[in-house]
A tleap script that builds the chain and sets N, CA, C and O, in Angstrom:
source leaprc.protein.ff14SB
mol = sequence {
  NMET ALA LEU GLN TRP MET ILE LEU THR TYR
  VAL VAL ALA ALA GLU ALA ALA ILE ALA ILE
  LEU LEU THR LEU PRO SER PRO LYS ALA LEU
  LYS SER ARG PHE VAL SER LEU ILE SER LEU
  ALA LEU GLN PRO SER LEU PHE VAL VAL PRO
  PHE SER ALA PHE GLN LEU LEU ASP ILE TYR
  TRP LYS ASN GLU HIE ARG LEU MET CYS THR
  GLY GLU ILE CYS THR ALA SER GLU ARG ASP
  ARG TYR GLU LYS SER ILE TYR LYS ALA GLN
  ARG ASN ALA ILE LEU CYS LEU ALA ALA CYS
  LEU LEU TYR TRP CYS ILE TYR ARG LEU CYS
  LYS TYR TYR LYS GLU ILE GLN SER ILE GLU
  GLU VAL GLU LYS ARG TYR LYS ASP CGLN
}
set mol.1.N position { 77.615 264.193 41.156 }
set mol.1.CA position { 78.280 263.842 42.381 }
set mol.1.C position { 78.743 262.388 42.365 }
set mol.1.O position { 79.764 262.057 42.969 }
set mol.2.N position { 78.016 261.537 41.693 }
set mol.2.CA position { 78.366 260.113 41.697 }
set mol.2.C position { 79.510 259.799 40.739 }
set mol.2.O position { 80.127 258.738 40.842 }
set mol.3.N position { 79.799 260.704 39.813 }
set mol.3.CA position { 80.859 260.447 38.844 }
set mol.3.C position { 82.218 260.300 39.520 }
set mol.3.O position { 83.005 259.431 39.144 }
set mol.4.N position { 82.498 261.131 40.504 }
set mol.4.CA position { 83.789 261.040 41.187 }
set mol.4.C position { 83.939 259.716 41.913 }
set mol.4.O position { 85.046 259.185 42.004 }
set mol.5.N position { 82.858 259.179 42.426 }
set mol.5.CA position { 82.948 257.896 43.134 }
set mol.5.C position { 83.092 256.747 42.154 }
set mol.5.O position { 83.744 255.749 42.460 }
set mol.6.N position { 82.489 256.878 40.973 }
set mol.6.CA position { 82.682 255.854 39.944 }
set mol.6.C position { 84.126 255.855 39.457 }
set mol.6.O position { 84.716 254.794 39.256 }
set mol.7.N position { 84.695 257.042 39.267 }
set mol.7.CA position { 86.092 257.135 38.850 }
set mol.7.C position { 86.989 256.503 39.901 }
set mol.7.O position { 87.884 255.723 39.575 }
set mol.8.N position { 86.747 256.839 41.163 }
set mol.8.CA position { 87.560 256.281 42.240 }
set mol.8.C position { 87.382 254.770 42.345 }
set mol.8.O position { 88.335 254.058 42.660 }
set mol.9.N position { 86.189 254.280 42.088 }
set mol.9.CA position { 85.955 252.832 42.103 }
set mol.9.C position { 86.760 252.142 41.014 }
set mol.9.O position { 87.377 251.105 41.258 }
set mol.10.N position { 86.757 252.713 39.807 }
set mol.10.CA position { 87.541 252.118 38.715 }
set mol.10.C position { 89.038 252.193 38.991 }
set mol.10.O position { 89.779 251.274 38.643 }
set mol.11.N position { 89.486 253.275 39.612 }
set mol.11.CA position { 90.907 253.402 39.963 }
set mol.11.C position { 91.295 252.338 40.976 }
set mol.11.O position { 92.347 251.711 40.850 }
set mol.12.N position { 90.449 252.130 41.982 }
set mol.12.CA position { 90.734 251.097 42.998 }
set mol.12.C position { 90.735 249.716 42.360 }
set mol.12.O position { 91.579 248.885 42.693 }
set mol.13.N position { 89.808 249.460 41.456 }
set mol.13.CA position { 89.777 248.165 40.777 }
set mol.13.C position { 91.031 247.949 39.937 }
set mol.13.O position { 91.596 246.855 39.925 }
set mol.14.N position { 91.465 249.000 39.233 }
set mol.14.CA position { 92.691 248.890 38.431 }
set mol.14.C position { 93.910 248.690 39.329 }
set mol.14.O position { 94.790 247.891 39.010 }
set mol.15.N position { 93.965 249.411 40.447 }
set mol.15.CA position { 95.084 249.243 41.375 }
set mol.15.C position { 95.107 247.835 41.949 }
set mol.15.O position { 96.177 247.244 42.098 }
set mol.16.N position { 93.947 247.297 42.269 }
set mol.16.CA position { 93.893 245.936 42.800 }
set mol.16.C position { 94.371 244.925 41.765 }
set mol.16.O position { 95.095 243.985 42.094 }
set mol.17.N position { 93.966 245.120 40.517 }
set mol.17.CA position { 94.417 244.216 39.451 }
set mol.17.C position { 95.924 244.306 39.254 }
set mol.17.O position { 96.587 243.288 39.059 }
set mol.18.N position { 96.467 245.515 39.303 }
set mol.18.CA position { 97.914 245.696 39.153 }
set mol.18.C position { 98.657 245.061 40.313 }
set mol.18.O position { 99.687 244.417 40.117 }
set mol.19.N position { 98.137 245.239 41.530 }
set mol.19.CA position { 98.784 244.642 42.691 }
set mol.19.C position { 98.783 243.119 42.603 }
set mol.19.O position { 99.759 242.471 42.979 }
set mol.20.N position { 97.698 242.556 42.111 }
set mol.20.CA position { 97.638 241.093 41.943 }
set mol.20.C position { 98.635 240.651 40.881 }
set mol.20.O position { 99.342 239.662 41.070 }
set mol.21.N position { 98.699 241.377 39.762 }
set mol.21.CA position { 99.647 241.016 38.705 }
set mol.21.C position { 101.100 241.145 39.167 }
set mol.21.O position { 101.957 240.369 38.745 }
set mol.22.N position { 101.375 242.116 40.026 }
set mol.22.CA position { 102.735 242.272 40.531 }
set mol.22.C position { 103.141 241.149 41.471 }
set mol.22.O position { 104.316 240.792 41.549 }
set mol.23.N position { 102.175 240.597 42.181 }
set mol.23.CA position { 102.504 239.557 43.162 }
set mol.23.C position { 102.455 238.147 42.579 }
set mol.23.O position { 102.936 237.204 43.207 }
set mol.24.N position { 101.880 237.993 41.388 }
set mol.24.CA position { 101.850 236.671 40.773 }
set mol.24.C position { 103.243 236.281 40.283 }
set mol.24.O position { 103.977 237.124 39.769 }
set mol.25.N position { 103.608 235.018 40.437 }
set mol.25.CA position { 104.906 234.600 39.888 }
set mol.25.C position { 104.869 234.612 38.364 }
set mol.25.O position { 103.890 234.198 37.742 }
set mol.26.N position { 105.955 235.095 37.787 }
set mol.26.CA position { 106.056 235.153 36.332 }
set mol.26.C position { 107.527 235.123 35.944 }
set mol.26.O position { 108.396 235.324 36.793 }
set mol.27.N position { 107.816 234.872 34.661 }
set mol.27.CA position { 109.223 234.866 34.223 }
set mol.27.C position { 109.893 236.215 34.488 }
set mol.27.O position { 109.249 237.264 34.493 }
set mol.28.N position { 111.196 236.150 34.706 }
set mol.28.CA position { 111.949 237.338 35.094 }
set mol.28.C position { 111.866 238.457 34.060 }
set mol.28.O position { 111.691 239.621 34.421 }
set mol.29.N position { 111.988 238.115 32.783 }
set mol.29.CA position { 111.957 239.142 31.736 }
set mol.29.C position { 110.593 239.835 31.691 }
set mol.29.O position { 110.512 241.057 31.572 }
set mol.30.N position { 109.541 239.055 31.787 }
set mol.30.CA position { 108.193 239.617 31.765 }
set mol.30.C position { 107.951 240.472 33.008 }
set mol.30.O position { 107.369 241.553 32.929 }
set mol.31.N position { 108.401 239.977 34.141 }
set mol.31.CA position { 108.201 240.696 35.395 }
set mol.31.C position { 108.949 242.038 35.389 }
set mol.31.O position { 108.407 243.052 35.830 }
set mol.32.N position { 110.184 242.044 34.894 }
set mol.32.CA position { 110.954 243.291 34.880 }
set mol.32.C position { 110.325 244.319 33.938 }
set mol.32.O position { 110.309 245.510 34.250 }
set mol.33.N position { 109.813 243.877 32.802 }
set mol.33.CA position { 109.148 244.805 31.879 }
set mol.33.C position { 107.857 245.349 32.482 }
set mol.33.O position { 107.543 246.532 32.348 }
set mol.34.N position { 107.127 244.478 33.138 }
set mol.34.CA position { 105.865 244.891 33.755 }
set mol.34.C position { 106.128 245.882 34.890 }
set mol.34.O position { 105.418 246.878 35.023 }
set mol.35.N position { 107.140 245.610 35.702 }
set mol.35.CA position { 107.470 246.515 36.804 }
set mol.35.C position { 107.939 247.861 36.274 }
set mol.35.O position { 107.577 248.900 36.826 }
set mol.36.N position { 108.743 247.860 35.208 }
set mol.36.CA position { 109.194 249.141 34.652 }
set mol.36.C position { 108.023 249.927 34.060 }
set mol.36.O position { 107.984 251.152 34.169 }
set mol.37.N position { 107.080 249.239 33.439 }
set mol.37.CA position { 105.892 249.907 32.901 }
set mol.37.C position { 105.053 250.507 34.029 }
set mol.37.O position { 104.602 251.649 33.932 }
set mol.38.N position { 104.849 249.749 35.080 }
set mol.38.CA position { 104.061 250.235 36.214 }
set mol.38.C position { 104.788 251.391 36.906 }
set mol.38.O position { 104.154 252.352 37.341 }
set mol.39.N position { 106.113 251.298 37.007 }
set mol.39.CA position { 106.880 252.374 37.638 }
set mol.39.C position { 106.740 253.682 36.871 }
set mol.39.O position { 106.676 254.754 37.472 }
set mol.40.N position { 106.692 253.597 35.551 }
set mol.40.CA position { 106.489 254.802 34.749 }
set mol.40.C position { 105.093 255.389 34.957 }
set mol.40.O position { 104.911 256.605 34.904 }
set mol.41.N position { 104.126 254.535 35.189 }
set mol.41.CA position { 102.750 254.993 35.368 }
set mol.41.C position { 102.455 255.430 36.799 }
set mol.41.O position { 101.412 256.029 37.058 }
set mol.42.N position { 103.356 255.140 37.725 }
set mol.42.CA position { 103.083 255.476 39.127 }
set mol.42.C position { 103.065 256.983 39.385 }
set mol.42.O position { 102.195 257.478 40.102 }
set mol.43.N position { 104.002 257.701 38.815 }
set mol.43.CA position { 104.067 259.135 39.099 }
set mol.43.C position { 102.826 259.877 38.594 }
set mol.43.O position { 102.266 260.672 39.349 }
set mol.44.N position { 102.369 259.661 37.360 }
set mol.44.CA position { 101.142 260.359 36.953 }
set mol.44.C position { 99.905 259.902 37.723 }
set mol.44.O position { 98.951 260.664 37.877 }
set mol.45.N position { 99.920 258.670 38.202 }
set mol.45.CA position { 98.740 258.197 38.928 }
set mol.45.C position { 98.766 258.574 40.400 }
set mol.45.O position { 97.924 258.124 41.176 }
set mol.46.N position { 99.732 259.398 40.783 }
set mol.46.CA position { 99.783 259.893 42.163 }
set mol.46.C position { 98.600 260.810 42.468 }
set mol.46.O position { 98.336 261.116 43.630 }
set mol.47.N position { 97.886 261.250 41.428 }
set mol.47.CA position { 96.729 262.121 41.629 }
set mol.47.C position { 95.705 261.480 42.548 }
set mol.47.O position { 94.901 262.182 43.161 }
set mol.48.N position { 95.721 260.163 42.650 }
set mol.48.CA position { 94.706 259.474 43.439 }
set mol.48.C position { 94.830 259.816 44.925 }
set mol.48.O position { 93.827 259.794 45.639 }
set mol.49.N position { 96.014 260.125 45.398 }
set mol.49.CA position { 96.195 260.416 46.829 }
set mol.49.C position { 95.561 261.759 47.205 }
set mol.49.O position { 94.745 261.788 48.125 }
set mol.50.N position { 95.895 262.872 46.541 }
set mol.50.CA position { 95.202 264.113 46.926 }
set mol.50.C position { 93.715 264.093 46.590 }
set mol.50.O position { 92.911 264.702 47.297 }
set mol.51.N position { 93.346 263.402 45.523 }
set mol.51.CA position { 91.924 263.292 45.175 }
set mol.51.C position { 91.170 262.572 46.287 }
set mol.51.O position { 90.089 263.003 46.688 }
set mol.52.N position { 91.738 261.478 46.783 }
set mol.52.CA position { 91.104 260.741 47.876 }
set mol.52.C position { 91.071 261.560 49.158 }
set mol.52.O position { 90.087 261.536 49.897 }
set mol.53.N position { 92.156 262.285 49.416 }
set mol.53.CA position { 92.186 263.133 50.616 }
set mol.53.C position { 91.110 264.214 50.539 }
set mol.53.O position { 90.434 264.500 51.528 }
set mol.54.N position { 90.957 264.811 49.360 }
set mol.54.CA position { 89.911 265.817 49.194 }
set mol.54.C position { 88.527 265.198 49.390 }
set mol.54.O position { 87.659 265.808 50.014 }
set mol.55.N position { 88.320 264.005 48.866 }
set mol.55.CA position { 87.024 263.354 49.026 }
set mol.55.C position { 86.753 263.005 50.491 }
set mol.55.O position { 85.618 263.096 50.958 }
set mol.56.N position { 87.815 262.601 51.216 }
set mol.56.CA position { 87.648 262.326 52.647 }
set mol.56.C position { 87.281 263.601 53.404 }
set mol.56.O position { 86.435 263.569 54.299 }
set mol.57.N position { 87.910 264.719 53.051 }
set mol.57.CA position { 87.549 265.989 53.686 }
set mol.57.C position { 86.101 266.371 53.372 }
set mol.57.O position { 85.395 266.907 54.226 }
set mol.58.N position { 85.672 266.094 52.155 }
set mol.58.CA position { 84.295 266.365 51.768 }
set mol.58.C position { 83.327 265.504 52.578 }
set mol.58.O position { 82.290 265.987 53.032 }
set mol.59.N position { 83.666 264.244 52.754 }
set mol.59.CA position { 82.824 263.346 53.561 }
set mol.59.C position { 82.751 263.849 54.993 }
set mol.59.O position { 81.680 263.870 55.600 }
set mol.60.N position { 83.906 264.258 55.532 }
set mol.60.CA position { 83.942 264.761 56.907 }
set mol.60.C position { 83.091 266.019 57.044 }
set mol.60.O position { 82.324 266.148 57.998 }
set mol.61.N position { 83.222 266.946 56.099 }
set mol.61.CA position { 82.459 268.178 56.171 }
set mol.61.C position { 80.961 267.896 56.096 }
set mol.61.O position { 80.172 268.470 56.846 }
set mol.62.N position { 80.582 267.009 55.185 }
set mol.62.CA position { 79.154 266.682 55.058 }
set mol.62.C position { 78.636 265.978 56.311 }
set mol.62.O position { 77.482 266.157 56.700 }
set mol.63.N position { 79.492 265.182 56.934 }
set mol.63.CA position { 79.081 264.490 58.155 }
set mol.63.C position { 78.885 265.480 59.301 }
set mol.63.O position { 77.960 265.332 60.101 }
set mol.64.N position { 79.752 266.488 59.382 }
set mol.64.CA position { 79.632 267.482 60.444 }
set mol.64.C position { 78.414 268.384 60.257 }
set mol.64.O position { 77.851 268.876 61.235 }
set mol.65.N position { 78.012 268.598 59.029 }
set mol.65.CA position { 76.909 269.519 58.748 }
set mol.65.C position { 75.623 268.801 58.324 }
set mol.65.O position { 74.707 269.422 57.784 }
set mol.66.N position { 75.566 267.514 58.568 }
set mol.66.CA position { 74.376 266.744 58.210 }
set mol.66.C position { 73.302 266.945 59.281 }
set mol.66.O position { 73.599 267.019 60.473 }
set mol.67.N position { 72.077 267.029 58.840 }
set mol.67.CA position { 70.972 267.136 59.786 }
set mol.67.C position { 70.766 265.798 60.478 }
set mol.67.O position { 70.694 264.751 59.833 }
set mol.68.N position { 70.675 265.849 61.778 }
set mol.68.CA position { 70.474 264.617 62.541 }
set mol.68.C position { 69.004 264.218 62.483 }
set mol.68.O position { 68.106 265.055 62.582 }
set mol.69.N position { 68.794 262.965 62.325 }
set mol.69.CA position { 67.434 262.454 62.265 }
set mol.69.C position { 67.270 261.444 63.400 }
set mol.69.O position { 67.318 260.232 63.190 }
set mol.70.N position { 67.079 261.963 64.574 }
set mol.70.CA position { 66.869 261.099 65.737 }
set mol.70.C position { 65.613 261.560 66.450 }
set mol.70.O position { 65.165 262.696 66.290 }
set mol.71.N position { 65.081 260.696 67.204 }
set mol.71.CA position { 63.888 261.049 67.965 }
set mol.71.C position { 62.616 260.722 67.208 }
set mol.71.O position { 62.623 259.997 66.213 }
set mol.72.N position { 61.535 261.275 67.707 }
set mol.72.CA position { 60.223 260.957 67.158 }
set mol.72.C position { 59.762 261.956 66.108 }
set mol.72.O position { 58.694 261.781 65.521 }
set mol.73.N position { 60.548 263.002 65.859 }
set mol.73.CA position { 60.115 264.012 64.890 }
set mol.73.C position { 60.369 263.581 63.449 }
set mol.73.O position { 59.813 264.172 62.523 }
set mol.74.N position { 61.191 262.573 63.249 }
set mol.74.CA position { 61.511 262.093 61.901 }
set mol.74.C position { 60.515 261.029 61.470 }
set mol.74.O position { 60.079 260.195 62.263 }
set mol.75.N position { 60.171 261.081 60.193 }
set mol.75.CA position { 59.334 260.025 59.649 }
set mol.75.C position { 60.224 258.829 59.302 }
set mol.75.O position { 61.451 258.924 59.332 }
set mol.76.N position { 59.605 257.735 58.982 }
set mol.76.CA position { 60.358 256.524 58.644 }
set mol.76.C position { 61.172 256.727 57.364 }
set mol.76.O position { 62.301 256.246 57.268 }
set mol.77.N position { 60.614 257.426 56.392 }
set mol.77.CA position { 61.352 257.647 55.141 }
set mol.77.C position { 62.542 258.579 55.366 }
set mol.77.O position { 63.598 258.375 54.766 }
set mol.78.N position { 62.397 259.581 56.205 }
set mol.78.CA position { 63.521 260.461 56.518 }
set mol.78.C position { 64.625 259.703 57.249 }
set mol.78.O position { 65.809 259.908 56.980 }
set mol.79.N position { 64.238 258.840 58.162 }
set mol.79.CA position { 65.210 258.040 58.899 }
set mol.79.C position { 65.950 257.081 57.962 }
set mol.79.O position { 67.160 256.889 58.088 }
set mol.80.N position { 65.209 256.481 57.021 }
set mol.80.CA position { 65.845 255.587 56.044 }
set mol.80.C position { 66.825 256.353 55.154 }
set mol.80.O position { 67.921 255.874 54.864 }
set mol.81.N position { 66.414 257.548 54.728 }
set mol.81.CA position { 67.297 258.359 53.902 }
set mol.81.C position { 68.552 258.770 54.673 }
set mol.81.O position { 69.646 258.787 54.109 }
set mol.82.N position { 68.403 259.096 55.938 }
set mol.82.CA position { 69.537 259.464 56.776 }
set mol.82.C position { 70.503 258.279 56.934 }
set mol.82.O position { 71.716 258.437 56.802 }
set mol.83.N position { 69.954 257.104 57.215 }
set mol.83.CA position { 70.801 255.915 57.378 }
set mol.83.C position { 71.491 255.546 56.068 }
set mol.83.O position { 72.649 255.128 56.068 }
set mol.84.N position { 70.780 255.702 54.951 }
set mol.84.CA position { 71.376 255.414 53.653 }
set mol.84.C position { 72.539 256.357 53.369 }
set mol.84.O position { 73.563 255.930 52.836 }
set mol.85.N position { 72.397 257.629 53.716 }
set mol.85.CA position { 73.489 258.575 53.493 }
set mol.85.C position { 74.680 258.257 54.395 }
set mol.85.O position { 75.825 258.446 53.985 }
set mol.86.N position { 74.436 257.785 55.597 }
set mol.86.CA position { 75.531 257.381 56.496 }
set mol.86.C position { 76.270 256.184 55.900 }
set mol.86.O position { 77.500 256.162 55.886 }
set mol.87.N position { 75.534 255.197 55.412 }
set mol.87.CA position { 76.168 254.012 54.812 }
set mol.87.C position { 76.970 254.376 53.565 }
set mol.87.O position { 78.059 253.844 53.347 }
set mol.88.N position { 76.438 255.271 52.757 }
set mol.88.CA position { 77.170 255.714 51.570 }
set mol.88.C position { 78.460 256.425 51.957 }
set mol.88.O position { 79.499 256.215 51.332 }
set mol.89.N position { 78.397 257.253 52.971 }
set mol.89.CA position { 79.594 257.970 53.421 }
set mol.89.C position { 80.644 256.995 53.937 }
set mol.89.O position { 81.835 257.164 53.672 }
set mol.90.N position { 80.206 255.978 54.671 }
set mol.90.CA position { 81.152 254.973 55.171 }
set mol.90.C position { 81.773 254.195 54.016 }
set mol.90.O position { 82.978 253.944 54.013 }
set mol.91.N position { 80.964 253.817 53.045 }
set mol.91.CA position { 81.479 253.098 51.877 }
set mol.91.C position { 82.491 253.949 51.115 }
set mol.91.O position { 83.543 253.459 50.707 }
set mol.92.N position { 82.169 255.209 50.930 }
set mol.92.CA position { 83.059 256.099 50.196 }
set mol.92.C position { 84.358 256.349 50.949 }
set mol.92.O position { 85.415 256.472 50.330 }
set mol.93.N position { 84.296 256.426 52.268 }
set mol.93.CA position { 85.512 256.595 53.065 }
set mol.93.C position { 86.405 255.371 52.935 }
set mol.93.O position { 87.624 255.500 52.821 }
set mol.94.N position { 85.817 254.199 52.951 }
set mol.94.CA position { 86.583 252.965 52.774 }
set mol.94.C position { 87.206 252.934 51.382 }
set mol.94.O position { 88.344 252.495 51.218 }
set mol.95.N position { 86.471 253.395 50.396 }
set mol.95.CA position { 86.982 253.444 49.028 }
set mol.95.C position { 88.189 254.385 48.921 }
set mol.95.O position { 89.176 254.052 48.264 }
set mol.96.N position { 88.116 255.541 49.553 }
set mol.96.CA position { 89.243 256.486 49.540 }
set mol.96.C position { 90.471 255.888 50.228 }
set mol.96.O position { 91.587 256.001 49.720 }
set mol.97.N position { 90.268 255.265 51.358 }
set mol.97.CA position { 91.389 254.659 52.078 }
set mol.97.C position { 91.988 253.496 51.289 }
set mol.97.O position { 93.205 253.308 51.282 }
set mol.98.N position { 91.138 252.721 50.628 }
set mol.98.CA position { 91.635 251.609 49.812 }
set mol.98.C position { 92.459 252.119 48.632 }
set mol.98.O position { 93.466 251.509 48.271 }
set mol.99.N position { 92.046 253.220 48.035 }
set mol.99.CA position { 92.801 253.785 46.910 }
set mol.99.C position { 94.200 254.195 47.357 }
set mol.99.O position { 95.181 253.907 46.671 }
set mol.100.N position { 94.296 254.861 48.494 }
set mol.100.CA position { 95.609 255.289 48.996 }
set mol.100.C position { 96.463 254.094 49.404 }
set mol.100.O position { 97.658 254.053 49.111 }
set mol.101.N position { 95.862 253.137 50.068 }
set mol.101.CA position { 96.601 251.959 50.520 }
set mol.101.C position { 97.103 251.124 49.345 }
set mol.101.O position { 98.247 250.670 49.357 }
set mol.102.N position { 96.273 250.920 48.346 }
set mol.102.CA position { 96.699 250.153 47.180 }
set mol.102.C position { 97.779 250.869 46.394 }
set mol.102.O position { 98.694 250.228 45.876 }
set mol.103.N position { 97.688 252.198 46.296 }
set mol.103.CA position { 98.748 252.950 45.615 }
set mol.103.C position { 100.077 252.755 46.345 }
set mol.103.O position { 101.112 252.525 45.719 }
set mol.104.N position { 100.035 252.851 47.672 }
set mol.104.CA position { 101.253 252.674 48.452 }
set mol.104.C position { 101.811 251.258 48.288 }
set mol.104.O position { 103.023 251.079 48.161 }
set mol.105.N position { 100.934 250.255 48.289 }
set mol.105.CA position { 101.386 248.870 48.110 }
set mol.105.C position { 102.057 248.668 46.752 }
set mol.105.O position { 103.100 248.021 46.661 }
set mol.106.N position { 101.467 249.214 45.715 }
set mol.106.CA position { 102.049 249.080 44.376 }
set mol.106.C position { 103.402 249.786 44.318 }
set mol.106.O position { 104.358 249.265 43.743 }
set mol.107.N position { 103.476 250.959 44.908 }
set mol.107.CA position { 104.738 251.696 44.940 }
set mol.107.C position { 105.822 250.890 45.654 }
set mol.107.O position { 106.947 250.786 45.164 }
set mol.108.N position { 105.485 250.327 46.797 }
set mol.108.CA position { 106.472 249.550 47.563 }
set mol.108.C position { 106.862 248.263 46.827 }
set mol.108.O position { 108.032 247.882 46.844 }
set mol.109.N position { 105.921 247.599 46.192 }
set mol.109.CA position { 106.237 246.389 45.437 }
set mol.109.C position { 107.208 246.698 44.303 }
set mol.109.O position { 108.168 245.958 44.087 }
set mol.110.N position { 106.965 247.779 43.587 }
set mol.110.CA position { 107.880 248.156 42.499 }
set mol.110.C position { 109.250 248.521 43.043 }
set mol.110.O position { 110.274 248.152 42.468 }
set mol.111.N position { 109.265 249.237 44.139 }
set mol.111.CA position { 110.546 249.629 44.726 }
set mol.111.C position { 111.326 248.406 45.212 }
set mol.111.O position { 112.534 248.318 44.996 }
set mol.112.N position { 110.644 247.465 45.864 }
set mol.112.CA position { 111.317 246.250 46.325 }
set mol.112.C position { 111.861 245.444 45.157 }
set mol.112.O position { 112.971 244.915 45.218 }
set mol.113.N position { 111.077 245.355 44.098 }
set mol.113.CA position { 111.538 244.592 42.943 }
set mol.113.C position { 112.768 245.237 42.315 }
set mol.113.O position { 113.700 244.543 41.910 }
set mol.114.N position { 112.770 246.567 42.232 }
set mol.114.CA position { 113.943 247.259 41.687 }
set mol.114.C position { 115.166 247.064 42.587 }
set mol.114.O position { 116.279 246.901 42.088 }
set mol.115.N position { 114.969 247.079 43.899 }
set mol.115.CA position { 116.078 246.840 44.818 }
set mol.115.C position { 116.619 245.428 44.663 }
set mol.115.O position { 117.831 245.216 44.697 }
set mol.116.N position { 115.736 244.476 44.496 }
set mol.116.CA position { 116.165 243.084 44.293 }
set mol.116.C position { 116.961 242.973 43.003 }
set mol.116.O position { 117.981 242.285 42.960 }
set mol.117.N position { 116.506 243.642 41.952 }
set mol.117.CA position { 117.243 243.618 40.688 }
set mol.117.C position { 118.640 244.217 40.841 }
set mol.117.O position { 119.612 243.662 40.330 }
set mol.118.N position { 118.743 245.322 41.528 }
set mol.118.CA position { 120.064 245.942 41.694 }
set mol.118.C position { 120.979 245.076 42.551 }
set mol.118.O position { 122.179 244.998 42.285 }
set mol.119.N position { 120.440 244.429 43.565 }
set mol.119.CA position { 121.244 243.528 44.397 }
set mol.119.C position { 121.699 242.326 43.579 }
set mol.119.O position { 122.836 241.879 43.722 }
set mol.120.N position { 120.832 241.801 42.729 }
set mol.120.CA position { 121.220 240.677 41.866 }
set mol.120.C position { 122.306 241.090 40.879 }
set mol.120.O position { 123.204 240.301 40.586 }
set mol.121.N position { 122.235 242.320 40.360 }
set mol.121.CA position { 123.271 242.797 39.449 }
set mol.121.C position { 124.613 242.936 40.165 }
set mol.121.O position { 125.652 242.585 39.605 }
set mol.122.N position { 124.599 243.440 41.384 }
set mol.122.CA position { 125.833 243.571 42.158 }
set mol.122.C position { 126.412 242.190 42.449 }
set mol.122.O position { 127.620 241.977 42.348 }
set mol.123.N position { 125.543 241.265 42.807 }
set mol.123.CA position { 125.993 239.891 43.075 }
set mol.123.C position { 126.586 239.265 41.817 }
set mol.123.O position { 127.591 238.558 41.891 }
set mol.124.N position { 125.977 239.516 40.672 }
set mol.124.CA position { 126.475 238.976 39.407 }
set mol.124.C position { 127.847 239.562 39.071 }
set mol.124.O position { 128.727 238.846 38.594 }
set mol.125.N position { 128.032 240.871 39.320 }
set mol.125.CA position { 129.322 241.501 39.075 }
set mol.125.C position { 130.413 240.917 39.974 }
set mol.125.O position { 131.543 240.712 39.531 }
set mol.126.N position { 130.072 240.652 41.232 }
set mol.126.CA position { 131.059 240.058 42.152 }
set mol.126.C position { 131.432 238.637 41.742 }
set mol.126.O position { 132.580 238.218 41.892 }
set mol.127.N position { 130.457 237.904 41.225 }
set mol.127.CA position { 130.731 236.536 40.774 }
set mol.127.C position { 131.602 236.538 39.524 }
set mol.127.O position { 132.428 235.644 39.342 }
set mol.128.N position { 131.420 237.541 38.659 }
set mol.128.CA position { 132.211 237.632 37.437 }
set mol.128.C position { 133.651 238.043 37.709 }
set mol.128.O position { 134.538 237.746 36.909 }
set mol.129.N position { 133.892 238.708 38.802 }
set mol.129.CA position { 135.269 239.159 39.100 }
set mol.129.C position { 136.096 238.048 39.592 }
set mol.129.O position { 137.274 238.240 39.891 }
savepdb mol mol.pdb
quit
């Protein structure tokens, strides 16, 4: 069960690193090559969105069917285990949302950069005429 969360953690870390690299200033030639490489990798990495959505549904289902540990019938260890599972679910939900948000940010950054490149090419053509 923990393997899927480790995979999602590494995906979020990689997305964060890519987003940072996309926003750092760099020479135009290097930036255009990096953006084209990331753009090629964006479509296969779209799996993160349905994977995260499925994990969020799993968290929701487990939350709805979790045994409540309130009142005086629970021991201290049961209450601690219940609270720990709640914290894990919250952490995992944040991780799923971060994966989707970072994917969207990377997609928009690449799209904006490509639009800027095309506008610069049009401007260059007008200047040459």
